[in-house]
C-alpha positions in Angstrom: -9.2 4.0 36.5 -7.4 7.5 36.1 -7.1 9.6 38.8 -4.9 12.5 38.1 -1.5 13.8 36.6 0.5 10.7 35.8 -0.8 8.3 38.6 -3.1 5.4 37.7 -5.2 3.4 40.7 -3.6 0.1 39.4 -1.8 -2.1 42.1 1.2 -4.1 41.1 2.0 -2.3 38.0 5.3 -1.3 36.5 6.6 0.4 33.5 9.8 -0.5 32.4 12.1 1.2 29.6 13.8 -1.4 27.6 15.3 1.0 25.0 15.3 4.8 24.4 17.4 7.9 24.7 17.4 8.2 28.6 20.8 8.6 30.2 23.1 5.9 30.9 21.9 3.6 33.6 18.6 3.7 33.0 17.7 1.0 30.6 15.7 -1.9 32.1 14.9 0.1 35.0 11.3 0.3 36.0 9.9 4.0 36.1 6.7 3.3 38.1 6.4 1.0 40.9 9.4 1.4 43.1 12.1 2.2 40.4 14.5 5.2 39.9 11.4 7.5 38.9 11.1 10.0 36.0 14.1 12.2 36.6 16.1 11.1 33.5 13.3 10.8 31.0 14.9 12.4 28.0 12.5 13.5 25.0 12.3 10.8 22.3 10.7 7.4 21.5 11.0 4.7 23.8 10.3 0.9 23.9 8.5 0.2 27.4 7.2 -2.9 29.0 4.0 -2.6 31.1 4.0 -5.5 33.6 0.7 -6.2 35.8 -0.3 -9.0 37.5 -1.9 -10.7 34.4 1.3 -10.5 32.6 3.5 -8.2 30.7 3.1 -6.2 27.4 5.8 -4.1 25.3 4.8 -0.8 23.6 6.5 1.8 21.7 5.8 5.2 23.2 7.2 8.9 23.0 8.1 11.0 26.0 7.7 15.0 25.4 9.4 14.6 28.2 6.3 14.7 30.6 6.2 11.6 33.0 2.5 11.4 32.0 3.4 10.7 28.4 5.3 7.4 29.2 2.4 6.6 31.8 -0.5 7.1 29.9 1.0 5.8 26.4 2.1 2.6 28.0 -1.1 1.7 30.2 -3.4 1.0 27.1 -7.2 -0.1 27.1 -5.6 -3.7 26.4 -3.3 -3.8 28.9 -6.1 -2.6 31.5 -8.7 -4.8 29.9 -6.6 -7.9 30.5 -7.3 -7.5 34.2 -11.0 -6.6 33.6 -10.2 -2.9 33.9 -11.4 0.1 32.0 -8.4 2.3 31.4 -8.6 5.8 29.5 -6.0 6.6 26.7 -7.0 10.3 27.2 -5.0 11.2 30.2 -2.5 13.8 31.4 0.0 14.9 28.6 -2.6 15.9 26.2 -4.3 12.9 24.7 -1.1 11.2 24.9 -2.9 8.0 24.5 -3.8 8.6 20.6 -0.1 8.8 20.2 0.6 5.3 21.3 -2.1 4.0 18.8 -0.8 5.9 15.7 0.1 4.6 12.5 2.1 6.5 10.0 1.5 6.0 6.2 3.7 7.5 3.3 1.9 7.5 -0.2 4.4 7.8 -3.1 2.8 10.3 -5.6 -0.3 11.4 -7.3 0.8 11.1 -10.8 2.0 7.5 -11.3 -1.6 6.6 -10.7 -4.8 8.5 -9.6 -5.6 5.4 -6.9 -3.1 6.8 -4.4 -5.2 9.7 -3.6 -8.7 8.9 -4.9 -8.8 5.3 -3.2 -6.0 4.2 -1.1 -6.0 7.2 1.3 -9.7 7.1 1.9 -9.9 3.6 2.1 -6.7 3.5 4.7 -8.4 6.6 6.6 -11.8 4.8 6.8 -10.2 1.7 7.9 -8.3 3.1 10.9 -10.9 5.3 11.8 -13.5 2.5 12.1 -11.1 0.8 14.3 -10.1 3.6 16.5 -6.7 4.0 15.5 -5.2 7.6 14.9 -3.4 7.8 11.3 -1.4 10.3 9.9 -1.5 9.8 6.0 0.8 11.9 3.9 2.1 12.0 0.4 5.7 12.3 -0.7 4.7 13.8 -4.2 7.4 11.8 -6.0 10.0 13.6 -4.3 12.5 11.1 -2.4 13.9 13.9 -0.1 10.5 14.8 1.0 9.8 10.9 1.4 12.6 10.8 3.7 11.7 13.8 5.6 8.1 12.7 6.2 9.6 9.2 7.4 11.8 11.0 9.9 8.9 13.1 11.1 6.8 9.8 11.7 9.3 8.1 13.5 9.8 11.2 15.8 6.4 11.6 16.6 6.3 8.0 18.0 4.1 6.2 15.6 3.6 2.5 16.7 3.7 1.2 13.1 4.8 2.6 9.8 3.4 1.8 6.7 5.1 3.0 3.1 4.7 2.9 -0.5 8.1 3.3 -1.6 9.3 5.6 -4.3 12.3 3.2 -4.7 13.9 0.6 -2.8 16.8 2.8 -1.7 14.7 5.5 -0.2 12.3 3.3 1.0 15.0 0.8 2.5 16.7 3.7 4.4 13.3 4.5 5.9 12.4 1.0 7.0 15.9 0.7 8.5 15.3 3.8 10.6 11.9 2.7 11.9 13.4 -0.8 12.8 16.3 1.1 14.9 13.6 2.8 16.6 11.7 -0.2 17.5 8.8 0.7 15.1 7.1 -2.4 13.2 6.6 -1.8 9.4 4.4 -2.7 6.7 5.3 -2.4 3.0 2.1 -1.5 1.4 1.3 -2.3 -2.1 5.3 -2.2 -3.2 7.9 -4.4 -1.8 10.9 -2.6 -0.7 13.7 -4.9 -1.9 16.4 -5.1 1.0 14.3 -2.9 3.2 13.5 -5.5 5.6 9.8 -4.5 6.6 8.2 -6.7 9.0 5.2 -7.4 6.8 3.9 -6.9 3.0 0.4 -6.1 2.2 -0.6 -6.0 -1.3 -2.5 -7.7 -4.2 -1.2 -10.9 -5.7 0.8 -9.0 -8.2 1.7 -11.8 -10.3 -1.8 -12.7 -10.8 -2.3 -8.9 -11.9 -0.2 -9.3 -14.6 -1.6 -12.9 -15.7 -5.1 -11.2 -15.9 -3.6 -8.5 -18.4 -2.0 -11.2 -20.4 -5.2 -13.4 -20.2 -7.1 -10.1 -21.0 -5.1 -9.3 -24.2 -5.5 -12.6 -25.5 -9.3 -12.6 -24.9 -9.5 -9.2 -26.8 -7.7 -10.6 -29.7 -9.8 -13.5 -29.9 -13.0 -11.3 -29.8 -11.4 -9.4 -32.8 -10.7 -12.7 -34.8 -6.9 -12.3 -34.3 -5.5 -15.8 -33.8 -1.8 -14.5 -34.7 -0.4 -11.2 -33.4 2.4 -9.2 -33.2 2.0 -7.6 -29.6 4.0 -5.0 -27.3 4.7 -4.7 -23.6 4.8 -1.3 -22.2 6.1 -1.8 -18.5 6.2 -0.1 -15.5 9.1 1.5 -13.9 12.0 -0.9 -13.5 12.7 0.8 -9.9 9.2 -0.5 -8.7 9.4 -4.3 -7.8 5.7 -4.7 -8.6 6.6 -3.7 -12.3 8.8 -7.0 -12.4 5.9 -8.9 -10.7 3.2 -7.8 -13.3 5.6 -8.6 -16.1 6.2 -11.9 -15.1 2.5 -12.4 -14.8 1.9 -11.6 -18.5 4.8 -13.4 -19.6 3.4 -16.5 -18.1 0.0 -16.0 -19.4 1.3 -15.4 -23.2 4.1 -17.5 -22.9 2.4 -20.5 -24.8 1.2 -18.5 -27.5 4.6 -16.9 -28.0 6.3 -20.3 -27.9 4.1 -21.5 -30.4 4.6 -18.6 -32.5 0.7 -17.3 -32.7 1.9 -14.5 -31.0 5.4 -12.4 -31.6 6.6 -9.9 -29.2 7.9 -6.9 -31.4 8.3 -4.4 -28.5 9.4 -4.5 -25.1 9.9 -1.2 -23.1 9.2 0.6 -20.0 6.7 3.6 -19.9 7.8 4.6 -16.4 4.2 4.7 -15.2 3.8 8.2 -17.5 1.2 8.8 -20.4 3.7 10.7 -22.1 6.7 8.6 -21.6 4.8 5.3 -22.4 2.9 6.9 -25.6 6.5 7.9 -26.9 7.7 4.3 -26.2 4.9 2.9 -28.0 5.3 5.1 -31.0 9.1 4.2 -31.5 7.9 0.6 -31.5 5.1 1.2 -33.9 7.3 3.1 -36.3 9.8 0.4 -36.2 7.4 -2.4 -37.0 5.9 -0.1 -39.7 2.5 0.1 -38.1 2.5 -3.8 -37.6 1.2 -4.1 -34.1 -2.1 -5.9 -33.0 -2.2 -5.7 -29.2 -0.5 -4.1 -26.3 0.1 -5.1 -22.6 0.1 -1.8 -20.8 0.6 -2.1 -17.2 -1.6 0.4 -15.9 -4.4 2.6 -17.1 -2.2 5.8 -16.9 0.3 4.4 -19.6 -2.9 3.0 -21.5 -3.7 6.4 -22.1 -0.7 7.6 -23.5 -0.7 4.5 -26.0 -4.5 5.0 -27.2 -3.6 8.6 -27.9 -1.1 7.5 -30.3 -3.3 4.8 -31.6 -5.8 7.5 -32.2 -3.4 9.8 -33.9 -2.9 6.8 -36.3 -6.6 6.1 -36.9 -6.3 3.1 -34.8 -7.9 3.6 -31.3 -10.1 0.5 -30.5 -8.7 -1.5 -33.6 -5.6 -2.4 -31.3 -6.5 -3.6 -27.9 -4.7 -2.3 -25.0 -4.7 -3.5 -21.3 -4.4 -1.5 -18.2 -4.5 -1.7 -14.6 -6.2 0.3 -11.6 -9.8 0.8 -12.8 -9.2 4.5 -13.0 -12.0 6.6 -14.1 -10.4 7.5 -17.2 -9.7 3.7 -17.7 -13.2 2.8 -17.3 -14.2 5.4 -19.7 -11.9 4.2 -22.4 -13.2 0.3 -21.9 -16.6 1.6 -22.2 -15.7 3.5 -25.1 -13.9 0.6 -26.7 -10.4 2.2 -27.0 -9.0 0.1 -24.0 -10.1 -3.5 -23.9 -9.7 -4.1 -20.1 -8.2 -3.2 -16.7 -7.4 -4.8 -13.2 -9.3 -3.9 -10.5 -7.7 -3.8 -7.2 -10.3 -2.9 -4.8 -8.2 -1.1 -2.2 -10.9 -1.4 0.7 -9.6 -5.0 0.6 -6.0 -4.0 0.6 -6.5 -1.4 3.1 -8.7 -3.7 5.3 -5.7 -6.1 5.4 -3.2 -3.5 6.1 -5.2 -1.9 9.0 -6.0 -5.3 10.5 -2.4 -6.3 10.6 -1.6 -2.6 11.8 -4.0 -3.0 14.7 -2.8 -6.4 15.7 0.9 -4.9 15.8 -0.3 -2.0 17.7 -1.9 -4.1 20.2 1.4 -5.9 20.5 -0.7 -9.4 19.3 2.0 -11.0 17.3 0.2 -14.2 17.0 -2.5 -12.4 15.4 -0.5 -10.7 12.9 1.2 -13.5 11.8 -2.1 -15.2 11.4 -3.3 -12.5 9.0 0.1 -12.8 6.8 -1.2 -15.8 5.1 1.3 -15.6 2.3 4.9 -14.7 1.7 6.8 -13.0 -1.0 10.5 -13.5 -1.8 12.6 -10.3 -1.2 14.9 -10.9 -4.3 17.6 -8.9 -2.9 18.0 -10.6 0.5 16.5 -14.0 -0.4 14.1 -13.8 2.5 10.7 -14.8 2.3 8.4 -11.5 3.7 5.4 -12.6 5.6 2.4 -11.0 3.3 -1.2 -10.3 3.3 -2.2 -10.5 -0.6 -5.8 -9.7 -1.7 -7.1 -11.1 -5.1 -7.4 -8.7 -8.0 -10.3 -9.0 -10.7 -10.2 -8.5 -14.8 -12.8 -5.8 -15.6 -14.3 -5.6 -19.6 -17.0 -3.6 -21.0 -19.8 -5.8 -19.2 -18.0 -5.7 -15.8 -17.3 -1.9 -15.5 -20.7 -1.9 -13.3 -19.0 -4.1 -10.6 -16.5 -1.2 -10.0 -19.1 1.2 -9.7 -21.4 -1.0 -7.4 -18.8 -1.5 -5.1 -18.3 2.4 -4.8 -14.7 2.2 -5.9 -15.2 4.7 -8.4 -18.3 7.2 -8.5 -20.9 6.8 -11.2 -21.3 10.5 -11.5 -17.4 10.6 -12.9 -17.3 7.6 -15.1 -21.0 8.2 -16.7 -20.5 11.9 -17.3 -21.4 13.4 -20.4 -20.9 11.4 -23.3 -20.5 8.2 -21.4 -23.9 8.3 -19.8 -25.5 6.2 -22.8 -22.4 3.8 -22.6 -23.0 3.3 -19.1 -26.6 2.4 -19.7 -25.8 0.3 -22.5 -23.4 -2.0 -20.3 -25.8 -2.0 -17.2 -24.1 0.5 -15.0 -26.6 1.5 -12.1 
């Protein structure tokens, strides 16, 4: 189908600019097939409509400002295949077709949880690579200014879909609003950006995650023969909407026992997703209650590590059950050792698959397919709107199910079972 330069041997085809930075009077004008031509195309991101004898399709593309940029980015394989054609995405303009099929992903940091770099990045890249979608995955390093800079860069580069894990709803929302202004579809990944207006949300059922933590603590206390208990909540960062969802889940799971008086909540503090801060918050609660603490809901493995360190300093590691989340290497090792009672396993391959399937549908302009993938919805508590959502199912992990996480390839046996943990892995059937 490709001939040369910026031309395609396809009759009855027009590419029409719907929006973009071109000069006044060009909006809605055809730029191929009898229109005003290429003279007024300026650098930037455009929304264009490709019209063939088979129908029309809208695309977000970038001009650099070569005419070939718009032509080859707009006439994608999907548009041509509708007429039985076999168009190329690698025409003039230096491989501009790949830019028309690019998804940008902004991860939040590498410290609040090891999952972002150890699991999410490779899972997402693998999913997009398998689908033939170019991906630009960057990490903001916990820096809101850097997050904004990455966001601007991705929008200016002409990504078709932008996926973010926000640092907070204010900075995340600013990014999403810029994407919407540029005509770019957006996906909140793992964390919902309150008031951000993302097109879709892909995550786990985070209320269920919290329920599993609450149920897990009760299971561990039962195994220790503790029918009554003083319990503590060490919550995530209050700026993270997921932290509120997790907490609603474990409160729901533990409410019957708290209402009956079997469990007494003696401390409820944030650990800010930080091991040291979580340990300090727990130590203060422990001291205030004169050491009378029987169980701890920690909202993730990172914070659990800080809490367990304080328990160890008081000779109580393994005697006071502590929950977690993320199935991190350290969390799994603590479970094998008996100092952490459980974690919640969120297979990021499931989350990444849902996110990539959704992004691919959006890139192809298949709105019906995208909507069919978002089988659930989550309420944005700031706007009151329901956000179309694809939610994966989490799983509780105890000592006898650590092997599941290893068998799935989520964490490598070589790390979890290193050194003194080798015998424990054998004991609990880790292959």
